[in-house]
The first five atom37 places (N, CA, C, CB, O) and aatype in JSON, in Angstrom:
{
  "aatype": [12, 10, 10, 10, 10, 10, 7, 9, 9, 19, 10, 8, 19, 16, 19, 10, 19, 10, 10, 13, 19, 15, 16, 9, 19, 15, 5, 17, 10, 19, 15, 3, 6, 8, 0, 0, 3, 10, 17, 5, 2, 4, 16, 16, 7, 14, 15, 13, 8, 4, 19, 0, 15, 15, 15, 2, 6, 17, 10, 5, 15, 19, 5, 0, 12, 12, 9, 10, 15, 19, 9, 13, 15, 19, 10],
  "atom_mask": [
    [1, 1, 1, 1, 1],
    [1, 1, 1, 1, 1],
    [1, 1, 1, 1, 1],
    [1, 1, 1, 1, 1],
    [1, 1, 1, 1, 1],
    [1, 1, 1, 1, 1],
    [1, 1, 1, 0, 1],
    [1, 1, 1, 1, 1],
    [1, 1, 1, 1, 1],
    [1, 1, 1, 1, 1],
    [1, 1, 1, 1, 1],
    [1, 1, 1, 1, 1],
    [1, 1, 1, 1, 1],
    [1, 1, 1, 1, 1],
    [1, 1, 1, 1, 1],
    [1, 1, 1, 1, 1],
    [1, 1, 1, 1, 1],
    [1, 1, 1, 1, 1],
    [1, 1, 1, 1, 1],
    [1, 1, 1, 1, 1],
    [1, 1, 1, 1, 1],
    [1, 1, 1, 1, 1],
    [1, 1, 1, 1, 1],
    [1, 1, 1, 1, 1],
    [1, 1, 1, 1, 1],
    [1, 1, 1, 1, 1],
    [1, 1, 1, 1, 1],
    [1, 1, 1, 1, 1],
    [1, 1, 1, 1, 1],
    [1, 1, 1, 1, 1],
    [1, 1, 1, 1, 1],
    [1, 1, 1, 1, 1],
    [1, 1, 1, 1, 1],
    [1, 1, 1, 1, 1],
    [1, 1, 1, 1, 1],
    [1, 1, 1, 1, 1],
    [1, 1, 1, 1, 1],
    [1, 1, 1, 1, 1],
    [1, 1, 1, 1, 1],
    [1, 1, 1, 1, 1],
    [1, 1, 1, 1, 1],
    [1, 1, 1, 1, 1],
    [1, 1, 1, 1, 1],
    [1, 1, 1, 1, 1],
    [1, 1, 1, 0, 1],
    [1, 1, 1, 1, 1],
    [1, 1, 1, 1, 1],
    [1, 1, 1, 1, 1],
    [1, 1, 1, 1, 1],
    [1, 1, 1, 1, 1],
    [1, 1, 1, 1, 1],
    [1, 1, 1, 1, 1],
    [1, 1, 1, 1, 1],
    [1, 1, 1, 1, 1],
    [1, 1, 1, 1, 1],
    [1, 1, 1, 1, 1],
    [1, 1, 1, 1, 1],
    [1, 1, 1, 1, 1],
    [1, 1, 1, 1, 1],
    [1, 1, 1, 1, 1],
    [1, 1, 1, 1, 1],
    [1, 1, 1, 1, 1],
    [1, 1, 1, 1, 1],
    [1, 1, 1, 1, 1],
    [1, 1, 1, 1, 1],
    [1, 1, 1, 1, 1],
    [1, 1, 1, 1, 1],
    [1, 1, 1, 1, 1],
    [1, 1, 1, 1, 1],
    [1, 1, 1, 1, 1],
    [1, 1, 1, 1, 1],
    [1, 1, 1, 1, 1],
    [1, 1, 1, 1, 1],
    [1, 1, 1, 1, 1],
    [1, 1, 1, 1, 1]
  ],
  "atom_positions": [
    [[82.04, 166.69, -4.73], [81.31, 168.24, -5.49], [80.91, 167.83, -6.81], [82.48, 169.72, -5.75], [79.73, 167.64, -7.09]],
    [[81.69, 167.72, -7.48], [81.1, 168.28, -8.96], [81.25, 167.03, -9.26], [81.86, 169.51, -10.02], [80.87, 166.74, -10.39]],
    [[81.57, 166.41, -8.79], [81.46, 164.84, -9.61], [79.6, 164.23, -9.31], [82.97, 163.37, -8.56], [79.04, 163.27, -9.82]],
    [[79.17, 165.06, -8.5], [78.08, 164.32, -8.26], [76.82, 165.33, -8.39], [78.22, 163.62, -6.87], [75.71, 164.94, -8.04]],
    [[77.0, 166.51, -8.86], [76.58, 167.89, -9.75], [76.58, 167.43, -11.22], [77.77, 169.29, -9.57], [75.57, 167.6, -11.91]],
    [[77.6, 166.89, -11.67], [77.41, 166.18, -13.25], [76.97, 165.14, -12.81], [78.68, 165.87, -14.31], [75.92, 165.12, -13.46]],
    [[76.93, 164.19, -12.16], [75.78, 162.75, -12.12], [74.43, 163.32, -11.85], [0.0, 0.0, 0.0], [73.6, 162.54, -12.32]],
    [[73.77, 164.46, -11.24], [72.68, 164.58, -10.88], [72.13, 165.53, -13.04], [72.72, 165.63, -8.94], [71.16, 165.32, -13.76]],
    [[73.15, 166.3, -13.19], [72.9, 166.81, -14.46], [72.42, 166.03, -15.91], [74.03, 167.39, -14.66], [71.75, 166.44, -16.86]],
    [[73.23, 164.39, -15.55], [73.44, 163.75, -16.72], [71.62, 163.06, -16.5], [75.1, 162.55, -16.74], [70.73, 162.79, -17.3]],
    [[71.71, 162.98, -15.26], [70.44, 162.05, -14.66], [68.83, 162.54, -15.57], [70.26, 162.48, -12.59], [68.04, 161.94, -16.3]],
    [[68.91, 163.79, -15.09], [68.4, 164.8, -15.75], [68.37, 164.82, -16.92], [68.81, 165.71, -15.5], [67.64, 164.09, -17.6]],
    [[69.28, 165.79, -17.43], [68.71, 165.41, -18.94], [68.51, 163.65, -19.58], [69.91, 166.19, -19.99], [67.85, 163.48, -20.6]],
    [[69.13, 162.47, -18.87], [68.7, 161.6, -19.84], [66.74, 161.25, -19.61], [69.82, 160.13, -19.61], [65.95, 161.13, -20.54]],
    [[66.4, 161.15, -18.07], [65.25, 161.87, -17.92], [64.19, 162.79, -19.18], [65.78, 162.71, -16.98], [63.15, 162.52, -19.79]],
    [[65.14, 164.02, -19.15], [64.29, 164.71, -20.58], [63.89, 163.77, -21.5], [65.18, 165.75, -21.52], [62.82, 163.41, -22.0]],
    [[65.67, 163.33, -21.64], [65.28, 163.08, -23.4], [63.91, 162.19, -23.1], [66.76, 161.95, -24.55], [62.82, 162.57, -23.52]],
    [[64.19, 160.24, -21.89], [63.15, 160.22, -22.45], [61.74, 160.81, -21.78], [63.13, 159.02, -22.75], [60.75, 160.3, -22.3]],
    [[61.63, 161.19, -21.38], [60.22, 161.93, -21.5], [59.34, 162.24, -23.27], [60.63, 163.57, -20.73], [58.31, 161.7, -23.68]],
    [[60.03, 163.04, -23.82], [60.33, 163.7, -25.22], [60.05, 162.12, -26.27], [62.34, 164.53, -25.28], [59.21, 161.85, -27.13]],
    [[61.17, 161.35, -25.69], [60.68, 159.88, -26.69], [59.31, 159.59, -26.14], [61.8, 158.23, -26.47], [58.43, 159.77, -26.98]],
    [[58.78, 159.13, -24.73], [57.64, 158.04, -24.43], [56.63, 159.25, -25.16], [57.29, 157.43, -22.43], [55.8, 158.72, -25.9]],
    [[56.53, 160.63, -25.12], [55.76, 161.5, -25.37], [55.16, 161.33, -27.02], [56.52, 162.74, -25.0], [53.97, 161.33, -27.32]],
    [[56.45, 161.17, -28.09], [56.27, 161.27, -29.17], [56.44, 159.98, -29.62], [56.91, 162.17, -29.67], [56.47, 160.15, -30.84]],
    [[56.5, 159.36, -29.52], [57.19, 158.2, -29.63], [55.74, 157.15, -30.42], [57.9, 157.7, -27.88], [54.74, 157.07, -29.7]],
    [[55.69, 156.45, -31.73], [54.21, 156.02, -31.62], [54.48, 154.58, -31.56], [53.14, 156.5, -32.92], [55.52, 154.02, -31.19]],
    [[52.95, 153.84, -32.16], [52.8, 152.12, -31.02], [53.46, 151.78, -30.2], [52.96, 150.8, -31.52], [54.29, 150.93, -30.52]],
    [[53.47, 152.19, -28.91], [54.37, 151.58, -27.9], [53.45, 150.17, -26.94], [54.88, 153.05, -26.78], [53.74, 149.77, -25.81]],
    [[52.21, 149.6, -27.9], [51.73, 148.47, -27.92], [51.57, 147.58, -29.56], [50.46, 148.76, -27.19], [50.48, 147.77, -30.09]],
    [[52.43, 146.8, -30.25], [52.64, 146.15, -31.09], [51.73, 144.93, -31.6], [53.66, 145.94, -30.81], [52.3, 143.98, -31.06]],
    [[50.78, 144.46, -32.22], [50.54, 143.21, -32.61], [50.4, 142.71, -33.91], [49.64, 142.93, -32.09], [50.71, 143.61, -34.7]],
    [[50.23, 142.18, -34.22], [50.37, 141.72, -35.28], [49.2, 143.06, -36.1], [50.02, 139.95, -35.24], [49.37, 144.09, -36.76]],
    [[48.34, 142.47, -35.71], [47.53, 143.25, -36.66], [46.28, 144.66, -35.97], [46.66, 141.92, -37.47], [45.18, 145.06, -36.36]],
    [[47.54, 145.16, -34.36], [47.12, 146.33, -34.43], [48.34, 147.55, -33.52], [45.56, 146.15, -33.82], [49.55, 147.38, -33.56]],
    [[47.78, 148.52, -32.9], [48.99, 148.56, -32.97], [48.94, 150.13, -31.9], [49.62, 148.48, -34.69], [48.58, 151.04, -32.64]],
    [[49.08, 150.41, -31.12], [47.95, 151.01, -30.19], [49.72, 151.99, -29.58], [46.66, 149.45, -28.72], [50.86, 151.62, -29.29]],
    [[48.77, 153.7, -29.65], [49.61, 154.43, -28.44], [48.92, 155.73, -27.8], [51.1, 154.93, -29.01], [47.72, 155.96, -27.68]],
    [[49.74, 156.3, -27.54], [49.27, 157.42, -26.31], [48.05, 158.41, -27.32], [51.03, 158.67, -25.6], [47.06, 159.01, -26.9]],
    [[48.52, 158.31, -28.65], [47.3, 158.94, -29.48], [46.11, 159.05, -30.42], [47.55, 159.34, -29.79], [45.24, 159.8, -30.86]],
    [[46.79, 157.42, -30.46], [46.07, 156.25, -31.64], [46.02, 155.35, -31.47], [46.43, 155.97, -32.74], [46.83, 154.82, -30.71]],
    [[44.69, 154.45, -32.28], [44.37, 152.92, -31.82], [44.81, 152.65, -33.65], [42.24, 152.43, -31.01], [43.92, 152.95, -34.44]],
    [[46.09, 152.11, -34.24], [45.42, 151.43, -35.56], [45.66, 150.01, -36.15], [45.78, 152.21, -36.62], [46.64, 149.28, -36.23]],
    [[44.44, 149.91, -36.52], [44.7, 148.1, -37.1], [44.61, 147.76, -38.1], [43.95, 147.07, -36.74], [43.8, 148.26, -38.88]],
    [[45.68, 146.49, -38.52], [46.1, 146.95, -39.75], [45.72, 145.48, -40.72], [47.86, 147.5, -39.66], [46.4, 144.65, -41.33]],
    [[44.62, 145.64, -40.54], [43.7, 144.29, -41.79], [43.68, 144.23, -42.51], [0.0, 0.0, 0.0], [44.76, 143.87, -42.96]],
    [[42.66, 144.42, -43.49], [42.79, 144.62, -44.79], [43.32, 145.8, -45.37], [41.74, 144.45, -45.24], [44.18, 145.93, -46.24]],
    [[42.5, 146.88, -44.55], [43.05, 148.53, -44.97], [43.4, 148.86, -43.18], [41.37, 149.96, -45.95], [43.05, 148.41, -42.09]],
    [[44.06, 149.65, -43.57], [44.64, 150.08, -42.76], [43.89, 151.29, -41.87], [45.73, 150.32, -43.37], [43.48, 152.19, -42.6]],
    [[43.61, 151.51, -40.28], [42.52, 152.37, -40.2], [42.65, 153.03, -38.71], [41.12, 151.56, -40.49], [42.17, 152.3, -37.84]],
    [[43.16, 154.19, -38.27], [43.35, 154.79, -37.38], [42.15, 155.48, -36.48], [44.14, 155.47, -37.85], [41.91, 156.68, -36.63]],
    [[41.84, 155.14, -36.08], [40.97, 156.15, -34.7], [41.64, 156.69, -33.19], [39.66, 155.12, -34.07], [42.32, 155.98, -32.45]],
    [[41.35, 157.78, -33.0], [41.89, 158.75, -31.9], [41.44, 158.09, -30.54], [41.26, 160.37, -32.07], [40.26, 157.95, -30.2]],
    [[42.57, 157.71, -29.78], [42.47, 156.83, -28.8], [41.63, 157.32, -27.84], [43.63, 156.5, -28.31], [41.11, 156.63, -26.97]],
    [[41.45, 158.77, -28.01], [41.01, 159.74, -26.64], [39.53, 159.35, -25.62], [40.66, 161.43, -27.36], [38.91, 160.19, -24.98]],
    [[39.37, 158.66, -25.65], [37.24, 157.88, -25.86], [37.68, 157.99, -24.08], [36.58, 155.22, -27.02], [37.23, 158.95, -23.45]],
    [[38.59, 156.9, -23.32], [38.69, 156.54, -21.72], [39.21, 158.26, -21.1], [40.2, 154.96, -21.34], [39.88, 159.17, -21.58]],
    [[38.53, 158.07, -19.93], [38.67, 159.14, -19.59], [40.37, 159.34, -18.44], [37.15, 159.41, -18.98], [41.05, 160.35, -18.23]],
    [[40.53, 158.01, -17.96], [41.81, 157.91, -17.52], [43.17, 158.3, -18.87], [41.82, 156.28, -16.9], [44.05, 159.16, -18.84]],
    [[42.89, 157.36, -19.84], [43.26, 157.79, -21.47], [43.62, 159.95, -21.56], [41.25, 157.19, -22.73], [44.54, 160.75, -21.71]],
    [[42.53, 159.91, -21.4], [42.86, 161.72, -21.63], [43.88, 162.52, -20.38], [41.06, 162.69, -21.5], [44.45, 163.55, -20.73]],
    [[44.08, 162.02, -18.98], [43.77, 162.94, -17.65], [45.71, 162.2, -18.25], [42.3, 162.46, -15.66], [46.65, 162.98, -18.14]],
    [[45.96, 160.9, -18.76], [47.76, 161.04, -18.91], [47.72, 161.34, -20.21], [48.88, 159.59, -18.61], [48.62, 160.55, -20.5]],
    [[47.4, 161.89, -21.39], [47.96, 162.78, -22.92], [47.7, 164.32, -22.01], [46.56, 162.53, -24.92], [48.27, 165.2, -22.66]],
    [[47.23, 164.74, -21.1], [47.46, 164.97, -19.91], [48.27, 165.52, -19.4], [47.46, 164.31, -19.48], [48.63, 166.7, -19.43]],
    [[48.66, 164.5, -18.79], [50.1, 165.22, -17.94], [51.36, 165.1, -19.01], [50.62, 164.17, -16.24], [52.13, 166.06, -19.01]],
    [[51.64, 163.97, -19.96], [52.4, 163.81, -20.56], [52.57, 165.23, -21.66], [52.14, 162.53, -20.95], [53.5, 165.33, -22.45]],
    [[51.55, 166.16, -21.51], [51.51, 167.07, -21.72], [52.9, 167.97, -21.59], [50.57, 167.27, -21.15], [53.99, 168.28, -22.08]],
    [[51.23, 168.24, -19.76], [52.37, 169.49, -19.22], [53.05, 169.1, -18.61], [52.09, 170.61, -18.47], [52.68, 169.42, -17.48]],
    [[54.05, 168.46, -18.52], [54.99, 167.82, -17.83], [56.2, 168.33, -19.2], [54.58, 165.96, -17.42], [57.29, 168.82, -18.93]],
    [[55.89, 168.18, -20.08], [56.98, 168.43, -20.6], [56.67, 169.61, -20.92], [57.46, 167.65, -21.52], [57.74, 169.99, -21.39]],
    [[55.92, 170.55, -21.01], [55.98, 171.6, -21.11], [56.57, 172.81, -19.31], [54.51, 171.64, -21.82], [57.2, 173.87, -19.24]],
    [[55.9, 171.88, -18.15], [57.05, 172.48, -17.46], [58.62, 171.95, -17.19], [56.56, 172.67, -16.32], [59.38, 172.66, -16.54]],
    [[59.07, 170.61, -17.74], [60.35, 170.88, -18.09], [61.22, 171.19, -19.2], [60.72, 170.2, -17.79], [62.44, 171.07, -19.33]],
    [[60.17, 171.71, -20.12], [61.25, 172.85, -20.71], [61.69, 174.47, -20.14], [60.69, 173.14, -22.09], [62.49, 175.34, -20.48]],
    [[60.51, 174.26, -18.93], [60.25, 176.04, -18.66], [61.46, 175.27, -17.43], [58.05, 177.09, -18.05], [61.98, 175.96, -16.56]]
  ]
}
């Protein structure tokens, strides 16, 4: 029983770490001239230019759910 509880705790800590990393890390999608993540889209052509990526409704809902999941995980 103690081993099962320890396994559950390790699993929960791993999920929390992955949640924080996936929310904070930039550049989820990277190519030669383009990098995109949850918060911004960047182009690396002649000049480096970043714009906010919150123009889509589904992306705004993903951003909100990621923030809410971080808040509720901390609580």
